C-alpha positions as a printed Julia matrix, in Angstrom:
405×3 Matrix{Float64}:
 -0.02   0.03    0.0
  1.36   3.45   -1.08
  1.13   6.52    1.52
  1.09  10.25    0.34
  2.65  12.43    2.77
  0.18  14.98    4.25
  0.7   18.49    3.38
  1.79  20.49    6.51
  1.13  23.85    4.75
 -1.36  25.72    2.96
 -0.08  25.1    -0.8
 -1.93  26.42   -3.92
 -4.35  28.38   -1.58
 -5.91  25.36    0.08
 -5.99  24.82    4.01
 -4.74  21.46    4.7
 -7.38  19.22    6.65
 -4.82  18.45    9.6
 -7.39  16.49   11.57
 -8.02  13.91    8.77
 -4.22  12.9     8.47
 -2.7    9.98    9.74
  0.71  10.93   10.56
  2.36   7.44   11.52
  4.13   5.19    9.11
  2.41   6.97    6.45
  3.64  10.48    7.17
  4.12  11.43    4.19
 25.22  30.33    6.06
 26.14  29.42    4.38
 24.19  31.42    6.44
 26.35  32.6     9.75
 26.97  36.44   10.26
 30.44  36.02    7.97
 29.0   37.36    5.3
 26.06  38.62    3.6
 25.97  36.77    0.64
 25.8   33.42    2.43
 23.38  34.85    4.88
 20.22  32.76    3.68
 19.28  30.39    0.95
 17.96  30.3    -1.48
 18.7   32.53   -1.44
 17.55  36.2     0.25
 20.74  38.46    1.31
 20.19  39.47    4.98
 20.37  42.95    5.49
 21.56  44.37    9.06
 20.84  47.96    8.18
 16.87  47.4     8.61
 15.29  47.37   11.58
 12.7   45.04   12.38
  9.08  45.96   12.12
  7.84  43.34   14.51
  8.32  42.97   18.05
  8.89  39.82   20.24
  6.26  38.27   22.39
  3.55  35.55   21.42
  1.65  34.2    18.75
 -1.33  32.29   19.85
 -2.3   30.94   23.49
 -2.59  27.24   23.1
 -1.39  24.56   25.44
  1.48  23.41   23.29
  4.43  25.99   23.89
  7.09  26.2    20.99
  9.64  29.18   20.81
 10.86  30.82   17.57
 14.1   32.27   18.02
 15.01  34.78   14.98
 16.8   38.09   14.93
 14.28  40.75   15.08
 16.97  43.42   15.82
 20.79  43.58   14.54
 22.12  41.5    11.59
 19.34  39.86    9.7
 16.25  41.91   11.66
 14.48  42.15    7.93
 14.64  38.61    7.62
 13.81  37.57   11.23
 10.61  39.83   11.14
  9.74  37.72    7.67
  9.96  34.72    9.62
  8.21  35.93   12.3
  5.14  37.3     9.8
  5.42  33.73    8.26
  4.93  31.91   11.45
  1.8   34.2    12.24
  0.53  33.68    8.99
  0.93  29.61    9.57
 -0.82  29.94   12.78
 -3.58  31.66   11.51
 -3.92  29.44    8.13
 -3.99  26.38   10.37
 -7.14  27.99   12.07
 -5.3   28.75   15.32
 -3.93  25.27   16.33
 -3.68  24.39   20.11
  0.08  26.3    20.08
  1.6   29.01   21.98
  4.77  30.4    19.65
  6.66  32.44   22.09
  8.91  34.86   19.87
 12.29  35.65   20.99
 14.92  37.89   19.46
 18.51  36.57   19.3
 19.68  39.96   18.17
 21.72  38.34   15.24
 24.16  37.05   17.34
 25.45  33.63   19.26
 25.14  35.25   22.9
 21.69  36.53   22.1
 20.68  33.07   20.63
 21.72  31.25   23.86
 19.9   33.73   26.25
 16.89  33.5    24.15
 16.9   29.7    24.07
 17.56  29.51   28.04
 14.32  31.89   28.76
 12.46  29.84   26.25
 13.17  26.56   28.17
 12.21  28.77   31.18
  8.93  29.3    29.52
  8.22  25.81   29.16
  8.91  25.76   25.16
  8.64  22.06   24.07
 10.85  22.84   20.94
 12.53  25.87   19.53
 12.31  27.06   15.78
 15.34  28.59   14.67
 17.74  30.16   14.83
 18.7   31.5    11.57
 22.61  31.88   11.21
 24.65  28.72   11.95
 26.96  30.39   14.63
 23.61  30.93   16.67
 22.3   27.54   15.82
 25.36  26.21   17.32
 25.1   28.12   20.31
 21.5   27.0    21.34
 22.03  22.95   20.29
 23.43  21.72   23.15
 21.44  23.5    25.68
 18.35  22.69   24.22
 18.96  19.34   23.51
 20.19  18.72   26.99
 17.04  20.0    28.32
 15.43  16.78   25.99
 13.91  19.26   23.5
 14.2   19.46   19.7
 15.68  22.27   17.5
 14.07  22.95   13.89
 16.69  25.43   12.49
 16.9   27.39    9.35
 20.39  27.79    8.79
 21.92  26.46    5.61
 25.4   25.14    6.88
 24.92  21.42    7.28
 27.87  21.61    9.75
 25.79  22.77   12.43
 23.13  19.88   12.09
 23.22  16.88   14.63
 20.84  14.35   16.3
 17.96  16.63   17.57
 19.27  19.73   15.52
 17.46  19.67   12.36
 17.92  21.93    9.51
 14.57  22.67    7.96
 16.18  24.93    5.22
 17.38  24.69    1.78
 20.68  22.86    1.73
 22.99  22.9    -1.01
 23.93  19.54   -0.91
 20.46  18.37   -1.88
 20.7   20.63   -4.83
 23.92  19.31   -5.78
 22.66  15.65   -5.78
 19.67  16.28   -7.4
 21.28  18.18  -10.61
 24.24  15.85  -11.16
 21.7   12.88  -11.17
 19.71  14.5   -13.62
 22.62  15.51  -15.74
 24.28  12.17  -15.39
 20.77  10.34  -16.55
 21.14  12.43  -19.68
 24.38  10.84  -20.73
 27.07  13.4   -19.48
 29.69  11.66  -17.88
 32.9   14.08  -17.88
 32.57  17.04  -15.37
 34.34  20.15  -14.55
 33.8   22.71  -12.1
 34.57  26.34  -11.37
 34.21  26.99   -7.54
 34.38  29.66   -5.65
 36.7   30.17   -2.36
 33.91  30.33    0.23
 32.2   28.29    2.71
 29.8   27.49    0.5
 32.03  26.51   -2.09
 33.73  24.01    0.31
 30.31  22.49    1.09
 29.18  22.02   -2.53
 32.74  20.74   -3.79
 32.53  18.0    -1.57
 29.19  17.14   -2.19
 29.67  17.38   -6.2
 32.75  14.95   -6.01
 30.7   12.43   -4.22
 27.41  12.66   -6.55
 29.69  12.4    -9.47
 31.41   9.37   -8.32
 28.06   7.9    -7.07
 26.67   8.3   -10.85
 29.6    6.5   -12.48
 31.14   9.9   -13.7
 34.57  11.24  -13.54
 35.86  15.14  -12.57
 38.25  16.03  -15.49
 39.01  19.53  -14.0
 38.4   21.43  -10.75
 39.57  24.81  -10.25
 38.94  27.18   -6.98
 38.66  30.85   -7.39
 38.58  34.11   -5.47
 34.92  35.09   -6.17
 35.69  38.81   -7.22
 38.32  37.49  -10.13
 37.45  34.07  -11.67
 39.67  34.82  -14.71
 42.8   32.98  -13.76
 40.83  29.88  -12.72
 39.01  29.99  -15.98
 42.11  30.33  -18.06
 43.76  27.21  -16.15
 40.64  25.28  -17.25
 40.25  26.89  -20.62
 41.54  23.41  -22.28
 39.09  21.24  -20.63
 35.73  23.44  -21.01
 36.07  25.62  -24.07
 36.83  24.67  -27.68
 36.14  21.55  -30.06
 38.33  19.63  -28.28
 36.94  20.21  -24.57
 37.14  17.35  -22.38
 34.18  18.1   -20.27
 30.52  17.51  -21.24
 29.26  19.62  -18.09
 30.47  22.37  -16.05
 29.52  22.94  -12.57
 29.3   26.5   -11.63
 27.88  27.32   -7.74
 28.16  30.6    -6.44
 26.3   33.92   -5.58
 24.65  35.66   -8.47
 27.26  38.34   -8.11
 29.92  35.99   -8.72
 28.0   34.5   -11.64
 27.88  37.6   -13.26
 31.79  38.01  -13.07
 32.21  34.2   -14.15
 29.82  34.61  -17.17
 31.86  37.4   -18.73
 35.13  35.14  -17.86
 33.67  32.44  -19.63
 32.72  34.26  -22.69
 35.82  35.66  -23.15
 37.5   32.27  -22.88
 35.31  30.99  -25.65
 33.0   28.76  -23.41
 30.31  27.43  -25.42
 27.31  26.25  -23.34
 25.58  24.28  -26.32
 28.78  22.07  -26.31
 29.23  21.77  -22.66
 26.28  22.19  -20.14
 26.45  24.64  -17.44
 24.87  23.29  -14.12
 24.27  24.91  -10.85
 22.33  25.18   -7.69
 19.36  27.2    -6.69
 21.29  30.17   -6.25
 20.87  30.41  -10.41
 17.18  31.4    -9.76
 17.88  34.84  -10.17
 16.66  36.96  -13.19
 20.27  38.4   -13.38
 21.68  34.85  -14.08
 18.89  33.85  -16.45
 19.44  36.25  -19.19
 23.21  35.3   -19.66
 24.34  34.02  -22.55
 27.01  31.58  -21.0
 24.41  30.06  -19.24
 21.53  29.34  -21.44
 20.85  25.54  -21.79
 22.26  25.29  -18.14
 20.64  23.12  -15.66
 20.12  23.84  -11.92
 17.93  22.4    -9.24
 15.71  24.36   -7.0
 12.41  24.07   -5.16
  9.15  23.99   -7.56
  8.0   27.79   -7.46
  4.01  27.23   -7.25
  3.92  26.67   -3.62
  6.05  29.77   -2.66
  4.0   31.9    -5.2
  0.59  31.28   -3.42
  2.11  31.97   -0.16
  3.9   35.06   -1.15
  0.37  36.28   -2.69
 -1.06  35.67    0.84
  1.83  37.44    2.7
  1.88  40.58    0.7
 -1.91  40.55    0.94
 -1.64  40.69    5.15
  1.5   42.49    5.82
  1.99  44.57    2.62
  5.28  43.24    1.09
  6.98  40.93   -0.79
  8.71  38.12    1.45
 12.27  36.78    1.45
 12.73  33.44   -0.26
 13.69  31.91    3.13
 10.19  33.16    4.73
  8.44  29.89    3.49
 10.73  28.46    6.38
  9.26  29.99    9.18
  5.55  28.95    7.71
  6.76  25.21    7.28
  8.15  24.99   10.65
  5.2   26.31   12.57
  2.77  23.94   10.49
  4.71  21.18   10.96
  4.58  21.81   15.02
  0.69  22.39   14.63
  0.43  19.1    12.68
  2.43  17.05   14.94
  1.06  18.52   18.08
 -2.94  17.66   16.7
 -1.74  13.89   15.73
  1.06  12.77   17.98
  0.0   13.84   21.42
  2.91  13.37   23.9
  4.9   11.7    20.92
  4.84  14.91   19.02
  8.44  16.13   19.14
 10.53  13.04   19.73
 13.68  12.23   17.19
 11.47   9.06   15.94
  8.61  11.4    14.97
 10.58  13.85   13.6
 12.98  11.6    11.45
  9.73   9.59    9.94
 11.23   7.97    6.56
  8.12   9.48    4.45
  9.05  12.89    5.52
  5.99  15.8     5.15
  5.25  18.12    2.54
  5.23  21.72    3.2
  5.01  24.71    0.63
  8.1   23.82   -0.95
  7.43  20.35   -1.46
  8.44  17.13    0.27
 11.03  17.27    2.76
 12.5   15.05    5.7
 14.71  14.92    8.76
 17.73  12.74    8.9
 18.83  11.3    11.99
 21.8   13.46   11.93
 20.15  16.53   11.6
 20.23  17.24    7.7
 17.4   17.42    5.8
 16.54  15.98    2.33
 14.08  17.91   -0.31
 12.4   16.8    -3.45
 13.56  19.18   -5.99
 12.86  20.14   -9.35
 15.46  20.45  -12.31
 14.97  23.74  -14.34
 16.72  24.31  -17.83
 17.45  27.91  -18.7
 16.03  28.95  -22.1
 15.98  32.24  -23.5
 16.47  33.87  -20.83
 13.92  32.09  -18.4
 14.04  29.03  -16.11
 11.47  26.31  -17.28
 11.01  22.66  -15.33
 12.54  19.7   -17.42
 12.24  17.53  -14.28
  9.51  18.09  -11.79
 10.16  17.59   -8.05
  9.4   13.96   -7.35
  6.5   13.35   -4.54
  8.3   10.55   -2.71
 12.06  10.75   -1.5
 14.09   7.76   -2.71
 16.61   6.2    -0.15
 19.43   8.47   -0.91
 17.17  11.61   -0.4
 15.95  12.34   -3.68
């Protein structure tokens, strides 16, 4: 018998019927304050300049208490305010579930996050949603888990995941796996890569090498580069990726939008032809500035499907009068998840076994699940850049396979 995962969110404008779900066996930065470009994914930049328009406090008055720890002042305040708004929207969409969401401001710092977590535990929180930045997640992980409570965080740095510290975020590792699988299935086996010298680059390089090897491919050339100046790295790789005798048939190009703009110019100057060597990337490519670049036409990248977020964005704008950052959907899904589990699982609602159910959950951005070690898998679509726009060429699967995709 097959089982569909329940939707934990209001996708496509329809509120999920939580009471009718059976959640048992059938269930279902780079973001630390180090740099702005690696603040959140995929991938709204964090602004420390804008003050939060929301204050801390409480959403709802139910018997099940969870904490939402986000920056409402300091670095990331605008993103933190959006996460709080999204949490409130989820609470309203779920017809005011039996939740009390205690909102805590971590001020964008590890010390602030630690104090917020201690305060939340003292207030009786059974789970912590957040924080946003990796260093802040690291600061709250141990004390919260020592208290026997789980953390469901928004960081995109898999290094801070651990048993009981679960990342609901968009991890680049899932994107790399999905796009390499798709490109390899299309017959391309010789991969080259130009990867920025950043923490994000470190994470995706390891996953890229693993994914290519798993699919029986080979890495015929790989260069790292300073994000501001990729020209020398492109030149070193020219014989592998350019000209009629190019050794590679796919070129992996992760990086931020601004870095990819510079990369595109260097590739064009080197004579790179995307019709001969397929450009391959991550969800960071899903940016209007990238989609129109000649060097990326025909390129392929993996990202969540957009319909669920579009519906969420419309409702968010109607309620709050502004466009939400892409990461805001994570706040919505985190609250939706806790609401669903609290209704269906009673005292087992936030146990590790419940949170790591293999079939996962379906939220705004599709199916996801938490691994026992804390990282997450997501069902992602594959897009191709055609005439300056991104078109889905492989829809996101409804079910997650053994490897996560």
